[in-house]
Structure formats: structure tokens, C-alpha cells
C-alpha positions in Angstrom: -9.1 32.1 12.2 -11.3 29.1 13.1 -13.1 27.1 10.4 -15.7 24.5 11.1 -16.7 21.4 9.2 -18.9 18.3 9.7 -16.0 16.0 8.7 -12.3 16.8 8.5 -10.0 14.3 6.9 -6.3 14.6 7.6 -4.3 13.3 4.6 -4.9 13.6 0.8 -3.3 10.3 0.0 -5.3 7.5 -1.6 -6.9 6.4 1.6 -7.8 9.9 2.7 -9.4 10.7 -0.7 -11.5 7.5 -0.9 -12.6 7.9 2.7 -13.7 11.5 2.2 -15.5 10.7 -1.1 -17.5 7.9 0.5 -18.4 9.9 3.5 -19.8 12.6 1.2 -21.6 9.9 -0.9 -23.2 8.4 2.2 -24.1 11.8 3.6 -24.5 14.3 0.7 -25.5 17.2 2.9 -22.3 17.0 5.0 -19.6 19.6 4.9 -16.5 17.6 4.2 -12.9 18.9 4.1 -9.5 17.3 3.4 -6.3 18.9 4.7 -2.8 17.9 3.6 0.7 19.2 4.3 1.9 18.8 0.7 1.1 20.8 -2.5 -1.3 18.3 -4.1 -3.1 15.0 -3.5 -1.1 11.8 -3.3 2.3 13.4 -3.0 3.4 11.5 0.1 4.0 7.8 0.0 1.2 7.1 -2.5 3.4 8.9 -5.1 6.2 6.5 -4.3 4.2 3.4 -4.9 5.2 0.7 -7.3 1.6 0.5 -8.4 1.3 -3.3 -8.3 -1.9 -5.1 -7.7 -2.6 -8.8 -7.0 -5.9 -10.7 -6.9 -6.3 -13.9 -5.0 -2.8 -14.3 -3.6 -3.3 -13.0 -0.1 -3.2 -15.4 2.9 -5.7 -13.2 4.7 -9.3 -13.6 3.6 -10.0 -9.9 4.6 -7.2 -8.7 2.4 -8.5 -10.8 -0.5 -12.0 -9.3 -0.2 -10.6 -5.7 0.0 -8.4 -6.2 -3.1 -10.8 -8.1 -5.2 -13.7 -5.7 -4.7 -11.5 -2.7 -5.3 -9.9 -4.1 -8.4 -13.3 -5.1 -9.8 -14.4 -1.5 -9.3 -11.3 -0.1 -11.1 -11.7 -2.6 -14.0 -15.4 -1.7 -14.4 -14.6 2.0 -14.4 -12.1 1.3 -17.2 -14.5 -0.8 -19.1 -17.2 1.9 -18.9 -14.8 4.4 -20.5 -15.2 6.7 -17.6 -11.5 6.7 -16.7 -8.4 4.7 -17.3 -6.0 3.6 -14.6 -3.6 2.1 -17.0 -4.2 -1.4 -15.7 -1.9 -4.0 -17.2 -2.3 -7.7 -16.3 1.4 -8.7 -16.5 1.2 -11.2 -13.6 3.2 -11.8 -10.5 5.9 -14.4 -10.4 6.9 -15.3 -6.8 9.9 -17.6 -6.6 9.8 -20.2 -3.9 12.6 -22.0 -2.1 12.3 -25.2 -0.1 12.4 -23.2 3.2 9.7 -20.7 1.9 7.5 -23.6 0.9 7.7 -25.0 4.4 6.4 -21.6 5.7 3.5 -21.0 3.2 3.1 -24.3 1.4 -0.5 -24.8 2.6 -1.5 -21.4 1.1 0.3 -22.2 -2.2 -1.6 -25.5 -2.4 -4.8 -23.6 -1.8 -4.0 -21.0 -4.5 -3.3 -23.8 -7.0 -6.6 -25.6 -6.2 -8.5 -22.4 -6.6 -6.9 -21.8 -10.0 -5.4 -18.5 -8.8 -1.8 -19.5 -9.6 0.2 -21.9 -11.7 3.4 -23.5 -10.5 6.4 -23.4 -12.9 9.3 -25.8 -12.3 12.9 -24.6 -12.3 13.5 -26.0 -15.7 10.6 -24.0 -17.2 11.8 -20.9 -15.4 15.3 -21.3 -16.8 13.9 -22.0 -20.3 11.3 -19.2 -20.4 13.1 -16.5 -18.5 16.8 -17.5 -18.9 17.3 -17.1 -15.2 19.5 -19.1 -12.9 17.7 -21.2 -10.3 20.4 -23.4 -8.8 23.4 -22.2 -6.9 25.2 -25.3 -5.7 29.0 -24.9 -6.1 28.7 -21.1 -6.7 30.9 -19.7 -3.8 29.7 -16.2 -4.2 26.0 -17.2 -4.2 26.7 -19.4 -1.1 28.3 -16.4 0.5 25.1 -14.5 -0.2 23.2 -17.4 1.4 21.1 -17.9 -1.7 19.0 -21.0 -1.9 18.0 -22.9 -5.0 14.6 -22.0 -6.5 12.2 -24.9 -6.4 9.1 -23.4 -8.1 7.8 -20.1 -9.5 4.3 -19.3 -8.4 2.7 -17.4 -11.3 -0.5 -15.4 -10.7 -1.9 -14.1 -13.9 -4.6 -11.9 -12.3 -2.0 -9.5 -11.0 -0.2 -6.5 -12.6 0.4 -2.8 -12.5 -1.6 0.4 -12.6 -0.8 4.1 -12.7 -1.2 5.3 -9.2 -1.1 8.9 -10.3 -4.2 8.3 -12.4 -5.9 6.6 -9.5 -5.2 9.6 -7.3 -6.5 12.0 -10.0 -9.7 10.0 -10.3 -10.6 10.2 -6.6 -9.4 13.7 -6.3 -11.8 14.7 -9.1 -14.6 12.8 -7.5 -14.0 14.6 -4.2 -14.0 18.0 -5.9 -17.0 17.3 -8.1 -19.0 16.2 -5.0 -18.2 19.5 -3.2 -15.5 18.4 -0.9 -13.0 21.2 0.0 -9.3 20.3 -0.2 -6.7 22.4 1.6 -3.1 21.9 0.6 0.2 23.1 2.1 -1.3 22.9 5.7 0.6 20.6 8.0 -1.5 19.4 11.0 0.7 19.8 14.1 -1.7 18.2 16.5 -5.2 17.0 17.2 -6.9 19.3 19.7 -8.4 17.4 22.6 -11.2 19.2 24.4 -13.9 18.5 27.0 -17.4 17.8 25.7 -18.7 20.2 28.3 -16.2 23.0 28.9 -16.2 24.3 32.5 -13.8 27.2 31.9 -11.3 25.8 34.4 -7.5 25.5 33.9 -6.0 22.4 32.3 -9.1 21.2 30.6 -9.8 18.5 29.8 -9.3 17.0 33.2 -9.0 13.2 33.4 -12.5 12.9 34.7 -14.1 15.0 31.9 -15.7 13.4 28.8 -13.6 14.3 25.8 -13.7 14.9 22.1 -11.3 15.9 19.3 -12.5 19.4 18.5 -10.2 19.9 15.6 -6.6 20.3 14.5 -4.0 22.9 15.0 -2.1 23.8 11.8 0.3 26.7 11.3 -1.1 28.4 14.4 -4.6 28.1 13.1 -7.4 25.8 14.5 -9.7 24.1 12.1 -12.7 22.7 14.0 -14.8 19.7 13.0 -17.6 17.6 14.5 -15.9 14.4 13.3 -12.3 13.7 12.2 -10.6 11.1 10.1 -6.8 10.5 10.5 -5.6 9.1 7.2 -2.1 10.4 7.4 -0.3 7.2 6.5 3.1 6.9 8.2 2.6 10.2 9.9 -0.5 8.8 11.8 1.5 7.7 14.9 2.9 11.3 15.3 -0.7 12.6 15.7 -2.0 9.8 17.9 1.0 9.1 20.2 0.6 12.4 22.1 -2.9 11.4 22.9 -1.9 7.9 24.1 -3.8 6.2 21.3 -2.0 3.2 19.6 -2.8 2.5 15.9 -0.6 -0.7 15.7 1.4 0.9 12.9 5.0 1.9 12.4 6.8 3.5 9.4 9.3 1.2 7.6 11.5 2.6 4.8 11.5 1.0 1.3 13.8 1.9 -1.6 13.7 1.6 -5.4 16.4 1.9 -8.0 15.7 2.5 -11.7 17.9 0.6 -14.3 17.5 1.7 -17.9 17.5 -1.0 -20.6 20.7 0.4 -22.1 22.0 -2.9 -23.5 20.4 -5.4 -26.0 20.5 -8.1 -23.3 18.4 -6.0 -20.9 16.0 -5.0 -23.7 15.5 -8.6 -24.6 14.9 -9.5 -20.9 12.2 -6.8 -20.6 10.0 -8.7 -23.2 10.9 -12.3 -22.2 8.8 -15.1 -20.9 5.5 -15.2 -22.9 3.6 -15.3 -19.6 1.2 -12.5 -20.4 -0.5 -10.7 -23.3 1.5 -7.5 -22.6 4.7 -8.8 -24.2 6.6 -8.0 -21.1 8.3 -9.8 -18.2 6.0 -10.3 -15.2 6.8 -8.6 -11.8 9.2 -11.0 -10.1 9.5 -11.5 -6.4 12.7 -13.3 -5.3 13.6 -14.8 -2.0 15.0 -12.5 0.7 12.8 -9.6 -0.3 14.3 -8.7 -3.7 11.8 -7.8 -6.4 12.0 -6.7 -10.1 9.3 -4.5 -11.7 9.4 -4.3 -15.5 8.3 -0.9 -16.9 8.1 -1.6 -20.7 6.5 1.8 -21.4 9.5 3.5 -19.9 12.2 1.0 -21.2 13.5 0.3 -17.7 13.3 -1.9 -14.6 12.5 -0.8 -11.1 14.4 -2.8 -8.5 13.6 -3.0 -4.8 14.6 -4.9 -1.7 12.5 -5.4 1.4 14.8 -5.2 4.5 13.0 -5.6 7.8 15.4 -7.0 10.5 18.1 -4.3 10.9 16.1 -1.5 9.4 14.9 0.9 12.1 11.4 2.1 12.1 11.1 5.8 11.2 10.2 8.2 8.5 13.1 8.5 6.0 12.5 9.4 2.4 16.2 9.7 1.3 17.5 6.8 -0.9 20.8 5.3 0.0 23.1 4.9 -3.1 25.0 2.0 -1.6 21.8 0.1 -0.8 21.4 -1.1 -4.4 25.1 -1.9 -4.9 25.7 -3.6 -1.6 22.4 -5.4 -1.1 20.2 -5.7 -4.1 22.6 -5.9 -7.1 24.7 -8.9 -6.0 21.7 -11.2 -5.7 19.9 -9.9 -8.8 23.0 -10.4 -11.0 23.1 -14.0 -9.8 19.6 -14.7 -11.0 19.9 -12.7 -14.3 23.4 -12.2 -15.7 22.0 -9.4 -17.8 22.2 -7.2 -14.7 25.9 -7.9 -14.1 27.0 -4.4 -15.1 23.7 -2.6 -14.6 23.9 0.7 -12.8 20.8 2.7 -11.7 20.1 6.1 -13.2 17.6 7.1 -10.5 16.6 6.1 -7.0 13.9 7.0 -4.5 12.6 6.0 -1.2 9.3 6.0 0.7 7.7 4.3 3.7 5.2 1.6 4.3 2.7 2.1 7.1 3.4 -1.3 8.5 0.9 -3.2 10.6 3.3 -5.6 12.2 0.6 -7.5 14.1 -1.2 -9.1 11.2 -0.6 -7.2 8.0 -4.2 -6.1 7.4 -5.5 -2.5 7.4 -6.4 -0.9 10.7 -9.7 1.1 10.8 -11.1 2.1 14.2 -13.0 4.8 16.0 -12.0 6.5 19.2 -14.0 9.4 20.6 -15.3 11.3 17.5 -12.2 10.4 15.4 -11.7 7.6 12.8 -8.2 6.2 12.1 -7.5 4.5 8.8 -4.0 3.2 8.3 -1.8 0.1 8.2 -2.1 -0.8 4.5 1.4 -2.2 4.7 2.4 -1.4 1.2 -0.8 -2.4 -0.6 -3.0 0.6 0.0 -3.7 1.5 -3.7 -5.0 -1.9 -4.6 -7.3 -1.9 -1.6 -8.2 1.8 -1.6 -11.8 1.7 -2.8 -12.8 -0.9 -0.2 -10.9 0.8 2.6 -12.5 4.1 1.8 -16.0 2.6 2.0 -15.2 0.8 5.3 -13.7 3.9 6.9 -16.6 6.1 5.8 -19.1 3.6 7.2 -17.1 3.5 10.4 -17.1 7.3 10.6 -20.9 7.4 10.1 -21.5 4.8 12.8 -22.6 2.0 10.5 -21.9 -1.6 11.5 -21.8 -2.8 7.9 -20.0 -1.3 4.9 -21.3 -2.1 1.4 -18.3 -2.8 -0.9 -18.4 -2.8 -4.6 -20.8 -5.4 -6.2 -23.0 -5.0 -3.1 -20.8 -7.2 -0.9 -21.5 -6.5 2.8 -18.5 -6.1 5.2 -18.6 -6.1 9.0 -16.5 -3.0 9.9 -15.6 -4.4 13.3 -13.3 -7.0 11.6 -10.7 -4.3 11.1 -11.0 -2.3 14.3 -8.8 -2.9 17.3 -11.1 -4.1 20.1 -13.1 -6.6 18.1 -10.5 -7.4 15.4 -11.0 -10.7 13.6 -8.6 -11.2 10.7 -6.1 -13.9 9.5 -2.5 -13.0 9.5 -1.0 -11.9 6.2 2.1 -13.9 5.3 2.6 -12.6 1.8 3.6 -8.9 2.3 5.6 -8.2 -0.8 
């Protein structure tokens, strides 16, 4: 059976949903379809997201525009009463060592001047949070190569949202606008065809003009005039056989859940007084360790970014020893409350990492648009990315982001790419 569409979007994660929705909004008469290998929308890596968002504290100007227009849109949707994404402005607290300040000190200074962040000294960190900031003379901490904390960079316009609600919102928008969504259909390959078939063997020949005529899935071919690959970490699997590079590789990330089973941990969850939510902010420690308070669930999510030594590849299985051997020894040094803390649950997912500059990658080849490379911050940029990918697909040079902000779509393509490198990938 062969089905035909004007636009076929591969992937029902948050970037696929927003792209499909804005294609339909810009071209209401178009026949748009989304196909996904899982049973519902957002069940891949979107579902494994921490759900954090941060305004103002990106080193890349493009990333700041994408986040701030998207977050403004989400906030206005909430204020209107149309939908709630469970947005909570608990703040980000990024702990800075002397060596880290040497790397990004100019950006920190800029954030302070713009009023985006406040610097907290080590004494204030110790008093407010009860955390340890100095490790001189601590043999175990020295063995862990832990440096003293010099400052905490607190950004109040950051926080958490419920990614499942974000997915449901855009899924409903897609359905209400008449977009078809096909689940449980894994795309095995993109079908490369000649623009003008000659009926000869081995088409398309090198010298023939080509197009992507559709996708093959479960022995079935779904055809489309235009395609969008928004398959997240699976994007290279579809593009590599065609010799198309998307600059993205999958990198595994893991989370452990620690319940507030002691009075000390329950007290820590609501400590600091840095926000109006009566909860600890999200804390990002040196060496990639981070702590996510989940007051509504009476627990903490604990993660650790490990780049060098972690192979690229799709792997969704959590490693039990990863928490005990790598994350816990450092965390217990900062907060003694975690000394005997054991996780009750763990999960893993993958970032679609753009290792070149840490900005999204949105480009067109033949009649196909590729949207990927969110590098772990896709949900907070999703609305803007969807608008840009849709405009790219429709051949527009400028996308109109929320609040009528124009955006040159060529900034994020590959051939004419013009972006600052992102040094704060958390």
C-alpha cells in the first residue's frame, strides 16, 4: 500500500510536533502527516527530559533568542488560561570554580551586567544551602579532583516545566488542525528516487537529479512531496546511508531518583529561600554533576554529564553502578545529607549532540528538511525551532518567531551557518 502526502514528518517528539504544526499553520490546505515508531507522541528522548528551562544564560545569541521566544510563548499560553505547562521558576544555580571562571568568565560578567544572574559568594552558599564549598585537606575530595567553589551563579528566570504537558499541547494542536499522526511505524529508510524516472536499472544514477520520494516502513512505502526528518538521535541512521551529514551524534545521559526518605533530605528540598516556590533551585556542580529538586514528588533527580570516555551511540539502559561510582561520591561531599542516599529508580536517554557549536541544526537538502541537534535543550526551544523548521520547509528565508521577531533561517543551516559557540551545555 502506498500513501501520499504533501508533507511527511518523521518523528513525533517535541521538534517533530512543533514543525508539523507550524507547516500546517503556514499552509492550511496542505496534507500533513507525522509518522513515529513508538506508541504515542514524545515517547522517545523527549519523555526522558529533565524539563528544565533557562532564560538569558546561553553563550550563543541564537540559543538565547530561541529559548526566550519559546518561553515567552509558553508563559503567555499559561497566562491566557488556554493550557498549563506546569512552569515553576525555581532558578538555576551554577557553581563556578576558579578554572571554570577562566573559561567562561567574560560570559558570566556579561550575564551579571544584563541582570540575568546574581553571584553568590561561598559564604552565602554555605549559609543558605548548608553545602560544602571548600575541600582543602579533604583527602577523599582531593582524590575525586574536586576544586573549591568560588561563586554560585544564580539565574532566577529559569526553572522546570512538565514536558508531558508540552507534548500533549502540541499533539492536540496538530490533531485539531487536521494533521494525521501514525504511531507504531518505524521508518527503515528514506527512499531516494530520480526526479525523472527513465525505467532503467539502478536508478537513480549518479548523473540523475534526485528527490526523496518517501519512506519505507514495515515493507510499506509512504510517499510525500516534501519530508522532514525530526527523528532526534535516530536522525543519523536515516541520513548516513544517503551520505548526508547532520553534524549530530547521540550521547547517553542518565538520571537517578532519590526519595526524601530522611528528615535531612526533606529539609534540603525546601532550603535556600532563593525562589517563591519554597524549594531548592536546580543546581549544576563542576564536572557535570547536577541536582534537580522535585518537591511535588518528594524526591531529587540526580544526573552526571560524562563526555570524554562515553562512546557515541543509542543506549537507553541505565547503569546501576554509574550513580554509586561516579555521581554519589561527589554529591555527598557537597551535601552530607546524601551520604547514605540510595536511588529508588533510574533511567537513561540520549542527547542529540551538535558537537560543533551546540546550537540546533536545521537545513534543507533536496526536498527534505532536517531538524536536530538540540543538544539536550529541545523542549525549551521547541516552539521557535518548529517555526524555523516549518519556514525552511516552505522555502521561506525568514521565520517569524513569537512576538513577531524575525529570524534568518540560514543562520542554522549548514552551508551558511552563522552562530556563536555554546559553552553552557548543561
